[in-house]
N, C-alpha and C positions, 0 to 999 in steps of 0.2 A: 729511813729513806736514804740517808747518806751512804749507807752500806752498799746500795745499788749503784752508786755513782763512781766507783773505782774505774780504772782504765781497763777496758776490755778490747780484745782484738776482734776484727771483723772477719768475714769468711772469704773475701775476695783475694785475687792473686796479683802480685806485683809484675808489671810489664814496663817499669820505668827505670829500674836500677841496672847498673853495670855489674853483673855477678862477680863476686870474689874480689873486687878491687878495693883497695884501701889507700886513702891519701894521708892517713895519720900514722906516723911512726909511733911505736910503743903502745898501740892499742891491744888490749887483751884478746879481742875478737875482730874479725874483718869488718870494716865499715864500708858498706856498699855505696859507691858513688851514685848520685842521682843524675840522670840524663836531664838536665835543666831545660833542654829544648822541648821536652814533652809537657812542660808546664808554662803557664802564663809568665810573661817577662817580669811582672811585679812580684813573683815568688822569689826572685833573686835577693839575697841579703844585700842591703845597701844602707848608707847613711842618708837620712832625709831631714828636711826642715820639719821640726816638731816642737813648737813652743809649748812649754809645760812649766808649771810651778813646782812639779815634783823634783825631789833631790836627784842628783846624778847617781846612776846605778839603780834607780827604781825601774820597775817594769810595768807597762800598761798594756793590757790585753784588750783589744777591740774585737769582741766576738762577732759582731755584725760584719766587719770588714775582713775577718779572717787574718788579722795581723797582730803581731806582738812587737812592742816598741821598748827597747832598752834605752833609757834616757842617758844621753852623753853630756848634756849641759849645753849652754850657749845656744839654745833653740834647736838643737840637733838630737836625733835619736837613730839608733840602728834598728832597721825594720826587718822582720822575719815573717814568712808565711806560716800559718798554723792550721790545724784542724781543731774544731771545738766540739762541745757536747751537742748531741742531737736533741730534738724537742723533748722536754721533760727531764733532761739530764744536765742542762747547762747551769752553771753556778756563777753568780756574780757577787762581788764584794771586794773587801780589802783583806789582804793576808800578808804574811811574812814568810820568806824562805827560811825555814828552821833547820832544814837538813838537805844535804846534797849527796848524791851517790853516783859513782862511775859503774857502769854495767850492773845495775841493780837486778835482783831477783824480783819476780812479780808474784804476789799472793792474792788470788781472787778472794773477794769478800764471801762471808757465809751465805749471803743472799744469792750471789752469783753461783756458788757451788750448788745450792739447792735448786736453782733454775736450770743448771746445765749438768745433769748427772754424767759422771765420767771425767769431768774437768779435774785436772790435777790440783792439789793444794798449793803447789809451788811450781813456777816455771823458772828454771835456772837462768842465770845471766847468759847472754849470747846474742848473736845476730838475729835470731828469730824471737827473742823476748819482746813482749808488747811494749815494754818501757824503753827499749832501745839502748843506746850508748850511755845516756845520762838521765838522771831524774833530779828534779828540785821539788821538795815537798812543801806544800802550802799549809801554814798553820794560822789560826785565828784565836786570839786570847789563850795562847799556849796549847791549843788542842788541834790535832791533825784534822784537816778538813776532808781528807781522803782524796783530795785533788792534787795533781802533779803537773808540772811542766816537764815534758819528757820527749825523748826520741821516739821513733817508731820503726817497727819491722814492716809497716804497711805504708810506704811513701805515697801511694796513689790516693790516700785519704786526705792529704794536705789540701787545704782550700775547701774542705767540706765540713758538714756537721755530722761526723760519723763516729766520734768517740763517745764513750759512756761518761763524759763529763770532764775528763782531763784535757790538757792543752798539749797537742802533739806537734812535733816539729821534725823536719828531716834530721837524720842523725848527725850529719856534718854541721848543721845549723845549731843543734842543741849542744854540741861539743863547744862551738864558738861561744854561745851564750853562757854556758856553764863556766868557762874561763873568765868571763867578764862579770859574773854575778857572785856576790858575797853572801854568806849567811847573815840573816837579818835584813836583807833587801826587802823593800816594800813592793807588793804586787797589787795592782788594781785591775780587777776583771770587770769590764763593763759591756 
């Protein structure tokens, strides 16, 4: 069943990005800037009061609220809007960031390939890749959960339960989180 839960794109079209724009110097591919006015105000990245016993640098994903919190300490966290797994695909538990990648390639699982004839075995890195600009790989007990915290080429899905299990973020937000997150960071998905 885990093989079905990798990150898969949906078939809708983006009407919220500014095409071709990039706010990040040195990026291998263009990062389309999001028109934040098209999204609820609480989708803006911000530091919020968030008392937690978790260590600084930990990540807490609140799937019900559609928010990810990067613990900053002293009762504060950096809050991001996310998309999470749709019914039957959502994962909950505790994991560790065991690997990080900039502009990763995406490899559909064998189950996805069997369910979608003609799907390529590999989607190369780039602005249209389902994993977006960054990916952080979640492991439990040394094993890949097949779940990722990653960017997306489909920003209109943020705030929804549209993914096949992974935690999607706006590309500019995942770049920010990526720079703040270390290998070994604890992730709690609730």
